[in-house]
C-alpha positions in Angstrom: -164.5 26.2 -51.9 -165.9 27.2 -55.1 -164.6 24.5 -56.8 -165.1 21.7 -53.3 -168.8 22.9 -54.1 -168.7 22.7 -57.9 -166.8 19.0 -57.3 -169.4 17.7 -54.8 -172.5 19.2 -56.8 -170.9 16.9 -59.9 -170.6 14.2 -57.9 -174.4 14.1 -56.6 -175.4 14.6 -59.9 -173.4 12.3 -61.3 -174.6 9.7 -59.0 -178.1 11.1 -59.4 -177.8 10.2 -63.4 -176.2 7.2 -63.0 -179.8 5.6 -61.3 -181.9 7.1 -63.6 -179.2 5.8 -66.5 -179.5 2.4 -65.1 -183.3 1.6 -66.0 -183.6 3.8 -69.4 -182.4 0.3 -71.1 -185.3 -0.8 -69.6 -188.3 1.1 -69.5 -190.0 -0.1 -72.3 -189.1 -3.9 -71.8 -189.8 -3.6 -68.4 -193.2 -1.9 -68.6 -194.5 -4.1 -72.2 -194.9 -6.5 -69.2 -198.5 -4.2 -68.4 -199.2 -4.7 -72.5 -197.1 -1.1 -73.1 -197.0 -0.1 -76.6 -194.9 3.1 -78.0 -198.2 5.5 -77.3 -198.3 4.2 -73.7 -194.8 4.7 -73.1 -195.0 8.1 -74.2 -197.6 8.4 -72.1 -195.9 7.4 -68.6 -193.0 9.3 -70.0 -195.4 12.5 -69.8 -196.8 11.9 -66.2 -193.1 11.7 -65.0 -193.5 15.2 -66.9 -196.1 16.8 -66.0 -195.4 16.6 -62.5 -192.4 17.7 -63.0 -193.3 20.7 -65.2 -195.6 22.2 -61.9 -193.4 21.4 -59.6 -190.1 22.2 -60.7 -190.7 26.3 -60.9 -192.4 25.9 -57.2 -189.1 24.2 -56.1 -186.8 26.2 -58.1 -188.1 29.3 -56.0 -187.8 27.4 -52.8 -184.3 27.3 -53.5 -184.1 31.2 -54.0 -186.0 31.2 -50.1 -185.0 28.1 -48.3 -181.6 27.8 -49.9 -180.5 25.3 -52.9 -179.3 22.0 -50.5 -182.6 20.7 -48.4 -184.4 21.4 -52.0 -182.5 19.4 -53.9 -182.0 16.6 -51.5 -185.7 16.4 -51.2 -185.9 16.2 -54.5 -182.9 13.2 -55.5 -184.7 11.3 -52.0 -188.3 11.3 -54.3 -186.5 9.9 -56.6 -185.1 7.2 -54.6 -188.3 6.3 -53.1 -190.0 6.8 -56.5 -187.8 4.1 -57.9 -188.2 1.5 -55.4 -192.4 2.0 -56.0 -191.3 1.1 -59.7 -189.4 -1.8 -59.1 -192.4 -3.3 -56.8 -195.4 -2.5 -59.1 -197.7 -5.0 -59.4 -200.2 -3.1 -62.0 -199.7 -0.3 -64.9 -201.9 2.1 -62.7 -198.5 1.6 -60.0 -195.8 2.1 -62.6 -197.9 5.2 -63.8 -197.7 6.4 -59.6 -194.5 6.1 -59.6 -193.1 7.8 -62.8 -195.6 10.8 -61.0 -193.8 10.8 -57.5 -190.6 11.0 -59.5 -192.0 14.1 -61.2 -193.2 15.7 -58.3 -190.3 15.8 -56.9 -187.6 16.1 -60.1 -186.9 19.9 -59.7 -182.8 18.8 -59.0 -181.7 19.8 -62.8 -183.0 23.9 -61.8 -181.3 23.6 -58.4 -178.2 22.3 -59.9 -177.9 25.1 -61.8 -178.6 27.3 -59.3 -175.9 26.1 -57.7 -173.7 26.9 -60.5 -175.1 30.8 -61.0 -174.6 30.7 -57.0 -171.5 29.7 -57.6 -169.7 31.1 -60.8 -169.2 34.4 -62.5 -171.6 34.6 -65.5 -168.8 34.3 -68.0 -167.9 30.7 -67.2 -170.9 29.4 -66.3 -171.1 28.0 -69.8 -168.6 25.7 -69.2 -169.8 25.3 -65.5 -173.1 24.0 -66.8 -171.4 21.8 -68.9 -169.2 20.3 -66.3 -172.3 19.2 -64.6 -173.4 18.0 -68.3 -170.3 15.8 -68.0 -171.5 14.5 -64.6 -174.6 13.4 -66.3 -173.0 12.0 -69.3 -170.6 10.1 -67.1 -174.0 9.0 -65.5 -175.1 7.5 -68.6 -171.8 6.1 -70.1 -171.9 3.8 -66.7 -175.7 3.4 -65.8 -177.2 1.7 -69.3 -174.3 -0.8 -69.6 -174.9 -1.7 -66.0 -178.4 -1.8 -66.1 -178.3 -3.9 -68.9 -176.1 -6.6 -67.2 -178.1 -6.2 -64.3 -180.8 -7.3 -66.2 -179.6 -10.6 -66.5 -180.4 -11.3 -63.3 -184.0 -9.8 -63.2 -186.1 -7.2 -65.2 -186.5 -5.6 -61.7 -182.8 -5.3 -60.1 -181.9 -2.8 -62.3 -184.7 -0.9 -60.7 -183.7 -1.4 -56.9 -179.9 -0.8 -57.7 -180.9 2.6 -59.4 -183.1 3.5 -55.8 -180.0 3.0 -53.8 -178.1 5.0 -55.5 -180.6 8.0 -55.7 -180.5 7.3 -52.0 -176.6 7.6 -51.9 -176.8 10.7 -54.0 -179.0 12.0 -50.7 -176.7 11.0 -48.3 -173.8 12.6 -50.6 -175.5 15.8 -50.8 -176.3 15.6 -47.2 -172.8 15.5 -45.5 -170.6 17.0 -48.2 -172.6 19.8 -50.4 -172.2 23.3 -49.3 -175.4 25.8 -48.6 -174.6 28.4 -51.6 -177.6 30.8 -51.0 -177.2 32.3 -47.7 -179.8 33.6 -45.8 -178.9 37.4 -46.3 -179.5 36.6 -50.1 -183.1 34.5 -50.2 -186.1 36.1 -51.9 -189.7 36.2 -50.4 -191.6 33.2 -51.1 -194.9 34.9 -52.7 -192.7 34.8 -56.3 -193.1 30.9 -56.5 -197.1 30.8 -56.1 -197.3 32.7 -58.9 -195.2 30.7 -61.2 -198.3 28.3 -60.8 -200.3 30.6 -63.3 -200.3 29.8 -67.1 -200.1 33.7 -67.8 -196.7 34.1 -65.8 -195.2 31.5 -68.2 -196.8 33.4 -71.1 -195.6 36.6 -69.5 -191.6 35.4 -69.1 -192.2 34.4 -72.8 -192.4 37.9 -73.5 -189.5 39.2 -71.5 -186.6 40.7 -74.1 -184.1 38.5 -74.9 -185.1 35.8 -72.2 -188.5 35.4 -74.0 -186.6 33.8 -77.1 -184.6 31.6 -75.0 -187.2 30.0 -73.1 -188.8 29.1 -76.9 -186.0 28.1 -78.1 -186.0 25.9 -74.4 -189.4 24.6 -74.9 -188.6 23.7 -79.0 -185.6 21.9 -78.2 -186.8 20.2 -75.3 -189.9 19.5 -77.5 -187.0 17.7 -80.6 -185.2 16.4 -78.2 -187.8 13.9 -75.9 -189.6 12.6 -79.0 -186.2 11.6 -80.1 -186.2 9.7 -77.0 -189.3 8.1 -77.4 -188.1 7.5 -81.3 -185.2 5.6 -80.0 -186.7 3.4 -77.6 -189.5 2.4 -80.2 -186.9 2.2 -83.1 -184.6 0.0 -81.3 -187.2 -2.6 -79.8 -189.7 -2.6 -82.6 -187.7 -2.3 -85.4 -184.2 -3.5 -84.6 -185.7 -5.9 -82.0 -182.4 -5.2 -79.6 -182.2 -6.8 -76.5 -182.2 -4.6 -73.3 -177.9 -5.4 -73.3 -177.5 -4.3 -76.6 -179.6 -1.0 -76.0 -177.5 0.1 -72.8 -174.4 -0.4 -75.4 -176.1 2.4 -77.3 -176.7 4.4 -74.5 -173.5 4.1 -73.2 -172.3 5.1 -76.6 -174.1 8.0 -76.7 -173.0 8.8 -72.9 -169.4 8.4 -73.9 -170.5 11.3 -76.6 -171.6 13.0 -74.1 -169.2 13.3 -71.7 -166.3 14.3 -74.0 -168.3 16.6 -75.7 -169.6 18.2 -72.3 -166.0 18.5 -70.7 -164.1 19.4 -73.5 -165.9 20.0 -76.2 -167.7 23.0 -75.3 -164.4 24.5 -74.5 -163.1 23.8 -78.1 -166.3 24.5 -79.4 -166.3 28.6 -77.8 -162.3 29.1 -78.9 -163.3 28.6 -82.8 -167.3 30.5 -81.9 -166.9 32.8 -79.1 -170.4 34.4 -79.5 -172.5 31.6 -78.0 -175.6 32.3 -79.6 -174.1 31.6 -83.4 -172.5 28.7 -81.5 -175.9 27.3 -80.9 -177.3 27.7 -84.2 -174.6 26.0 -85.6 -175.4 23.6 -83.5 -179.1 22.7 -84.3 -178.2 23.2 -87.8 -176.1 20.0 -87.1 -178.6 18.5 -85.1 -181.4 19.2 -88.1 -178.6 17.2 -90.8 -178.6 14.3 -88.5 -181.7 13.7 -87.4 -183.5 13.5 -90.5 -180.7 10.7 -91.6 -182.2 8.7 -88.6 -185.5 8.5 -90.8 -184.1 6.4 -93.4 -181.1 4.1 -90.6 -182.7 0.7 -91.4 -179.8 -0.9 -90.1 -178.0 -1.7 -86.9 -174.1 -0.3 -88.6 -176.1 3.0 -89.7 -178.1 3.8 -87.0 -175.2 3.9 -84.7 -172.6 5.7 -86.7 -175.7 8.9 -87.9 -176.3 8.2 -83.9 -172.5 9.0 -83.0 -172.5 12.5 -85.2 -176.1 13.4 -83.6 -174.7 13.3 -80.4 -172.4 15.7 -80.4 -174.3 18.8 -80.8 -176.8 17.0 -78.9 -174.8 16.9 -76.1 -173.6 20.4 -75.9 -176.9 22.7 -76.7 -178.8 22.2 -73.7 -175.2 23.7 -71.4 -174.9 26.3 -73.9 -178.5 27.4 -74.1 -178.4 27.5 -69.8 -175.3 29.5 -70.3 -177.2 31.9 -72.0 -179.9 32.1 -70.6 -177.8 32.6 -66.7 -175.8 35.4 -68.1 -178.7 37.8 -69.3 -180.7 36.8 -65.3 -180.1 39.1 -62.5 -178.1 37.6 -60.0 -180.9 37.3 -57.5 -183.5 35.8 -59.7 -181.0 33.0 -61.1 -183.1 29.9 -59.2 -186.4 32.0 -60.6 -186.0 32.3 -64.1 -183.7 29.1 -64.2 -186.8 26.8 -62.1 -188.9 28.7 -65.3 -186.1 27.2 -67.7 -186.0 23.9 -66.4 -190.6 24.0 -66.4 -190.5 24.9 -69.8 -187.8 22.3 -70.5 -190.5 20.0 -68.7 -193.4 21.0 -71.3 -191.6 19.8 -74.0 -191.2 16.5 -71.7 -194.7 16.4 -71.7 -196.3 17.5 -75.3 -192.8 15.9 -77.2 -193.4 12.4 -76.3 -197.1 12.2 -76.7 -196.4 13.7 -80.6 -194.0 11.0 -80.9 -196.0 8.2 -79.3 -198.9 9.3 -82.1 -196.6 9.3 -84.8 -195.0 5.9 -84.0 -198.5 4.7 -84.4 -198.2 5.5 -88.3 -194.4 5.1 -88.4 -191.5 4.5 -86.4 -188.8 6.5 -87.9 -191.2 9.3 -88.5 -190.5 10.1 -85.2 -186.8 11.2 -86.1 -188.4 13.6 -89.2 -190.7 14.9 -86.6 -187.7 15.3 -84.5 -185.8 17.5 -87.1 -188.4 19.6 -88.6 -188.7 21.3 -84.6 -185.4 21.7 -84.6 -185.5 23.6 -88.0 -188.0 26.0 -86.5 -185.5 26.9 -83.2 -182.8 27.0 -86.3 -184.8 29.9 -87.9 -186.1 32.0 -84.9 -182.5 31.3 -83.8 -181.7 33.5 -86.9 -184.1 35.9 -87.0 -183.5 37.0 -83.3 -179.1 36.9 -84.2 -180.1 39.1 -87.0 -182.0 40.9 -85.2 -179.8 42.3 -82.8 -176.9 42.5 -85.3 -179.3 45.3 -87.2 -180.0 47.0 -84.2 -176.2 47.3 -83.4 
């Protein structure tokens, strides 16, 4: 049952990732028809993330109360509707409204993580999270190249196709995904309302161990999402690549993610069994390669450095999610992972906006900005490890 559940979940999330991956190479070229510049693109990303930030903790807590399956299906269906609206947009405000709709129903990752927490024991969760990440990696492996290809038939075609994929993921989950949170294990709903209050988010940061980990989530998410804006702006405005070429670069990144998250994390854990130390090494590598991207002024150099960066970047989130899950009581997995996803969304709000401001002055500077953020996360984690070693 556990294997079947994880397999179906991976398939559902792969289809969801495929729908998202299909539109990634086209967001900037498509939105530029409405006068979007890098700063405007960052605001488009931020509008999605803001509403995801507000909705995801509630969706996570609702899944603790009403079950994982209905909330996951709601999120997937919302994605399908938003992509259809995005494809049929006639004005700039409609693009923003479509992204807001997707964000408001975009709690699928926290619910998927809760399904894993329901189904897999603590020691195996990092690898299960890696499997979930691998399903996304596979979606990003095929999706961008597919989106670039479909763009040859018109820039709206990939968005309609992606909408259909998200709907297919919804139907797949409806007919085949088992509920992993039975009624006798469900919690009360009152906590979901409290999560909307800022002081609750701040209190979560003050929790022993978990608070530090949530802080790392914010910083890493902020850096990673700034990088995404940097990637989009750099490939279009500096390297002048076509949607098909950008799609191939995303496909390459997806291939590396797939390799890393299917077997790479397991291999890394053999050499570095202490997950906190593994995360520290991953952060240090990310600092170096992000800084190198600042000076990657040609396509060959940019591609080579991107390849090296994607290895640590693909492993960080599953490892960190595994650490958070292992330090969380079983009856609060949905709540805490929902908070974690909300902090990820917070980084998705702030990171692109900062990146857009930096891009107005110097596009490659976004990579330097992301590198410095990763360095801050490295220092915080290093101090935490030293503190834990001293207390022992």
